[in-house]
C-alpha positions in Angstrom: -13.1 -6.5 2.9 -11.0 -4.0 4.7 -9.9 -5.3 8.0 -7.8 -2.8 10.0 -6.9 -5.4 12.6 -4.9 -7.4 10.0 -1.1 -6.9 10.0 1.6 -8.6 7.9 1.0 -6.9 4.5 3.6 -7.4 1.7 4.3 -5.1 -1.2 6.5 -6.3 -4.1 8.1 -4.2 -6.9 10.3 -5.2 -9.8 11.6 -3.9 -13.1 12.8 -5.4 -16.3 16.5 -5.1 -15.2 16.1 -7.6 -12.4 15.8 -5.0 -9.6 13.4 -6.0 -6.8 12.1 -4.2 -3.7 10.0 -6.2 -1.3 8.3 -4.7 1.8 7.5 -7.6 4.1 6.1 -8.1 7.6 4.2 -4.9 7.3 2.4 -3.6 10.3 -0.5 -1.2 10.2 -0.3 2.3 11.6 -3.3 4.6 11.6 -6.0 3.6 9.0 -8.7 6.0 7.8 -11.5 5.5 5.3 -13.4 8.5 3.9 -16.7 8.3 1.9 -15.8 4.8 0.5 -13.4 6.5 -2.0 -10.3 7.3 0.0 -8.2 5.1 2.3 -5.0 6.0 4.0 -2.5 4.2 6.1 0.0 6.4 8.0 3.0 5.3 10.1 2.9 1.6 9.1 6.1 -0.3 9.3 7.7 -2.9 7.0 11.1 -4.5 6.4 12.7 -3.9 3.0 14.3 -6.8 1.2 15.4 -7.5 -2.4 18.5 -6.2 -4.2 17.8 -2.5 -3.9 16.8 -1.6 -0.3 17.1 -3.2 3.1 16.2 -2.4 6.7 13.2 -1.0 8.5 10.9 1.5 6.9 7.9 3.6 7.9 5.2 3.2 5.3 2.5 5.7 4.3 -0.1 4.6 1.7 -3.0 6.4 0.1 -5.7 4.8 -2.1 -8.3 7.0 -3.9 -11.1 5.5 -6.0 -12.5 7.4 -9.0 -16.2 6.3 -8.7 -16.8 7.1 -12.4 -14.0 5.0 -13.9 -13.6 2.5 -11.0 -9.8 3.1 -11.2 -7.8 3.5 -8.0 -4.9 5.9 -7.7 -2.3 4.5 -5.2 0.7 6.3 -3.7 3.1 4.5 -1.5 5.9 6.3 0.4 8.4 4.3 2.5 11.1 6.1 4.6 14.0 4.2 6.0 15.8 4.6 9.3 18.6 6.3 7.4 16.2 8.6 5.6 16.3 6.7 2.3 12.9 7.4 0.6 11.1 5.1 -1.8 8.0 6.5 -3.4 5.8 5.2 -6.2 2.4 6.1 -7.7 0.3 4.0 -10.0 -3.3 3.5 -11.1 -5.1 0.1 -11.0 -8.6 -1.1 -11.9 -10.6 -1.9 -8.7 -10.6 -5.7 -8.1 -10.7 -7.9 -5.1 -6.9 -7.7 -5.1 -6.8 -3.9 -5.2 -10.0 -2.9 -3.3 -9.9 -0.9 -0.1 -13.2 0.6 1.0 -15.3 1.0 4.1 -14.7 -1.8 6.5 -18.2 -3.2 6.0 -17.9 -3.5 2.2 -16.7 -6.1 -0.2 -16.2 -6.1 -3.9 -17.0 -9.1 -6.1 -14.5 -11.2 -8.1 
């Protein structure tokens, strides 16, 4: 269930070469949900850790559900205080772990 009052999100990335990027202690910014298919977070903040990035970042996040395939398209952009930019985009099946919807909705396991 989407709970816009909850802070402290974590996002972790890694590759096969041992590189890791972890965004921790995330704090929400402005959250918007549109028609149960699009969710955005703008101007969130997080601390980067791992062996690639460090420091404080502003985080923007968009999540769009394709209602026909139940696949979500996710774009994450993080901009550091020194203007370092990390951006990634990926698709994921909708599940309890990946679901963001209207704040009164839930998705089953």
